[in-house]
C-alpha distance (Angstrom), angle and dihedral (degrees) to the residues before:
residue distance angle dihedral
M1 . . .
T2 3.82 . .
I3 3.81 124.9 .
T4 3.79 119.2 -167.3
V5 3.81 106.2 -160.1
N6 3.81 109.6 -149.2
S7 3.79 99.5 142.0
T8 3.78 140.8 12.1
L9 3.82 94.3 -89.0
E10 3.81 120.2 55.0
T11 3.81 127.2 176.0
V12 3.82 120.3 -139.0
S13 3.81 132.3 178.9
I14 3.81 118.7 -143.5
N15 3.81 129.1 -167.6
N16 3.79 93.8 -124.1
T17 3.80 130.1 96.4
T18 3.82 98.4 -166.3
I19 3.81 98.4 69.1
P20 3.85 112.1 133.9
E21 3.82 121.0 -120.9
T22 3.81 93.2 -107.7
G23 3.76 134.1 9.7
D24 3.79 146.3 113.9
F25 3.80 126.4 -55.5
I26 3.81 102.1 -154.5
L27 3.82 119.7 -155.8
T28 3.80 119.2 -166.8
S29 3.79 120.8 -171.8
G30 3.78 117.8 -141.4
F31 3.82 87.9 -140.2
S32 3.80 103.9 49.7
K33 3.83 98.0 22.3
E34 3.82 88.4 -149.7
P35 3.82 114.3 129.9
V36 3.80 120.8 -130.5
S37 3.79 113.9 -154.1
L38 3.83 115.7 -147.5
P39 3.81 121.4 -176.3
F40 3.80 118.4 -124.9
T41 3.79 138.2 -171.8
R42 3.80 123.8 -153.9
I43 3.81 109.8 -127.6
L44 3.81 101.1 172.9
Q45 3.79 136.8 21.8
N46 3.78 128.8 172.9
D47 3.82 137.8 154.8
R48 3.84 93.2 -71.6
Y49 3.81 111.5 31.4
S50 3.80 147.7 -2.7
T51 3.80 128.4 -128.2
I52 3.79 119.9 -149.2
D53 3.80 135.9 -175.3
I54 3.81 111.9 -135.9
T55 3.80 118.3 -157.7
F56 3.81 112.3 -142.9
P57 3.82 124.0 -167.6
V58 3.82 114.5 -97.9
E59 3.82 93.9 -112.9
F60 3.85 95.0 45.9
K61 3.82 95.7 89.3
D62 3.82 92.2 52.4
E63 3.81 96.1 50.9
H64 3.79 127.0 85.8
K65 3.82 96.6 -100.1
N66 3.82 100.4 136.2
G67 3.79 112.5 136.7
V68 3.78 147.6 75.9
Y69 3.80 116.6 -58.2
Y70 3.78 134.9 -175.4
Y71 3.81 110.9 -120.7
S72 3.78 134.6 -167.0
I73 3.79 135.9 180.0
E74 3.81 109.9 -150.5
G75 3.79 93.9 -65.6
Y76 3.83 95.1 -52.0
E77 3.79 99.7 93.3
Q78 3.79 137.1 9.0
G79 3.77 138.4 170.0
Y80 3.78 143.2 102.4
V81 3.79 128.2 -47.1
K82 3.80 130.6 -173.0
I83 3.81 112.1 -136.9
I84 3.80 119.0 -155.8
T85 3.78 119.0 -173.3
S86 3.76 124.6 -169.2
P87 3.02 122.4 -105.8
G88 3.79 86.8 2.0
G89 3.77 97.7 -126.4
S90 3.76 127.9 -128.6
N91 3.77 120.9 -35.7
G92 3.80 94.1 -159.8
S93 3.81 96.6 -110.2
V94 3.80 119.4 147.7
V95 3.80 119.5 -141.1
Y96 3.80 113.8 -127.6
T97 3.79 117.3 -151.5
A98 3.79 116.3 -177.0
N99 3.78 120.4 -140.7
P100 3.84 117.0 -109.9
E101 3.82 93.2 -104.0
T102 3.80 93.3 62.5
E103 3.80 100.1 28.8
N104 3.85 94.6 75.5
R105 3.77 97.2 27.1
E106 3.78 113.7 164.0
S107 3.76 126.9 -168.0
V108 3.77 121.7 -110.6
V109 3.81 117.1 -132.5
Y110 3.81 113.3 -145.2
Y111 3.79 99.8 172.0
R112 3.75 130.4 17.3
P113 3.79 117.5 175.8
Q114 3.79 119.3 -139.1
Y115 3.79 111.7 -129.1
């Protein structure tokens, strides 16, 4: 499953017909191992699948959260989900710009034998 987070409310369909009307959609990153609990509301359920609305925090879409997460829904459903945020946010890297003296540094030859 892939969720593109562009707003605070995202709709997802799940191949499970026993999803409760409300509950927590729990995301766990493989990196931090800290679960993030997101409330959801079931908006559709039929004989084949359920559709839920997941409420994301306002700042979630602007953070660097792109990646594959483990998700679970209160013991009813679990698996992996790919999260895509737009624009992806900052990844914490620092740009290094060398000063002009070292940017075009050339070696100095002191001795070169003649063969």
